[in-house]
LOBADO-767710 format. One record per residue (C-alpha): residue in one letter; x, y, z. Coordinates in steps of 0.2 Angstrom, whole numbers, plus 2048, in hexadecimal, padded with zeros to 3 digits. Layout:
REM LOBADO-767710
AXYZ;...
***
This chain:
REM LOBADO-767710
X8318018CA;X8318128D2;X84081D8D1;X8498218E1;X8448328E7;X84E83E8F1;X84B83F904;X839847904;X83A84B916;X84A856914;X84385E904;X83386390E;X83C86A91C;X847875910;X83887A907;X82E87E917;X83C887921;X84788F914;X83B891905;X8488878FB;X8448878E9;X85287B8E6;X84986F8F2;X8388728EA;X84086E8D8;X84685D8DF;X83585A8E7;X82D85F8D6;X8388538CC;X8348458D9;X8218478D9;X81B84E8C9;X81E83F8BD;X8138348C8;X8068418CB;X8058458B9;X8028328B4;X7F68318C2;X7EC8408BC;X7ED83A8AA;X7E582A8AE;X7D78338B7;X7D48418AA;X7D983989A;X7E1849894;X7F384D894;X7F0860895;X7E585F8A4;X7F08528AD;X7FF85D8AB;X7F486C8B1;X7EE8638C0;X7FF85B8C4;X80686D8C4;X7F88748CF;X7FC8668DC;X80E86C8DC;X80987E8DD;X7FE8798EB;X80C8718F4;X8178818F2;X80988C8F8;X806881908;X81987E90B;X81988591C;X80C877921;X815869918;X81F863927;X80E85E92F;X80A852921;X80E840925;X81083A913;X813848906;X81183B8F8;X8008358FD;X7FB848901;X80084D8EF;X7F683E8E8;X7E78428F2;X7E88558EC;X7EA84E8DA;X7DB8438DC;X7D08518E3;X7D685D8D5;X7D38508C8;X7C184D8CE;X7BE8608CF;X7C58628BD;X7B98548B6;X7AA85C8BE;X7B086D8B8;X7B18688A6;X79E8658A5;X79D8528A6;X78B8508AA;X78D83E8AE;X7958388BE;X7A68308BB;X7AB8228C7;X7BE81D8C9;X7B980B8C3;X7B48138B2;X7C481C8AF;X7D08138A3;X7E28118AA;X7F180F89F;X8008068A7;X81180C8A2;X8208018A5;X8318088A6;X8407FC8A2;X8518008A8;X85E7FD89A;X85E7F8888;X8627E688B;X8527E5896;X8487EE888;X84C7E187C;X8497D2888;X8397D9890;X8317E0880;X8267D287D;X8227D088F;X81E7E2891;X8127E2882;X8097D3889;X8087DA89A;X8017EA893;X7F47E188A;X7F07D7899;X7EE7E68A4;X7E17ED897;X7D67DE89B;X7D67E38AE;X7C77EC8B6;X7CB7FE8B7;X7CC7FF8CA;X7D87F08CA;X7E37F98BD;X7E38098C7;X7E88008D7;X7F57F68CE;X7FD8068C6;X7FE80F8D7;X8068018E0;X8117F98D3;X8158088C8;X8158168D4;X81B80C8E3;X80E8118EF;X8098068FE;X7F87FE900;X7F480C90D;X7F981A902;X7EF8138F4;X7E08118FF;X7E1822905;X7E38298F3;X7D481F8EC;X7CA8218FC;X7C780E8FE;X7CD80290B;X7DE7F990B;X7D47E990A;X7CC7EF8FA;X7DD7F48F3;X7E47E38F7;X7D57DA8EF;X7D77E58DF;X7EA7E18DF;X7E87CF8E2;X7DB7CE8D3;X7E77D88C8;X7F67CD8CB;X7EC7BD8C9;X7E57C28B8;X7F57C98B2;X7FE7B88B8;X7F17AE8AF;X7F37B789F;X8057B789F;X8067A48A4;X7FB7A0895;X8057AC889;X8157A488E;X810792890;X8147918A2;X8067868A7;
***
């Protein structure tokens, strides 16, 4: 479940109008973790993912005067991240074409308190195993919507697909995960 973020609109205004480094720091803390996870899924390298996520944040700072014109800063940042990841993959001399469907995705589940950690440990393990059986595009859509809290439209914009395709991938992911969990916990 996504963590509540500070009011991005007011942060953007403070950054754009007053060059507020404090507001930028809050924006960084709000966006960077999700950008890093997204980049790591695409690049399969922690170092490259951190570099690209940092580049996204630097780009936001460099273009801070134009940020108030952006309708959704989160989607804007993810699109920049996607483009920089694809550029990085091309730059690192991968001769073969890489499709988003071919990229492995890891799902990270955050639990809220120690009691939930104990109670949900088995469920978490089974859910992580079940997600590994999903097609790669389904995993990516599932992660963006369920873990990062993005909308169907935002996910479609980031992946450059239609919202109906996003919906189809999410429905497929949820059906497969539900079926695996029902069998695992004898809920049939």
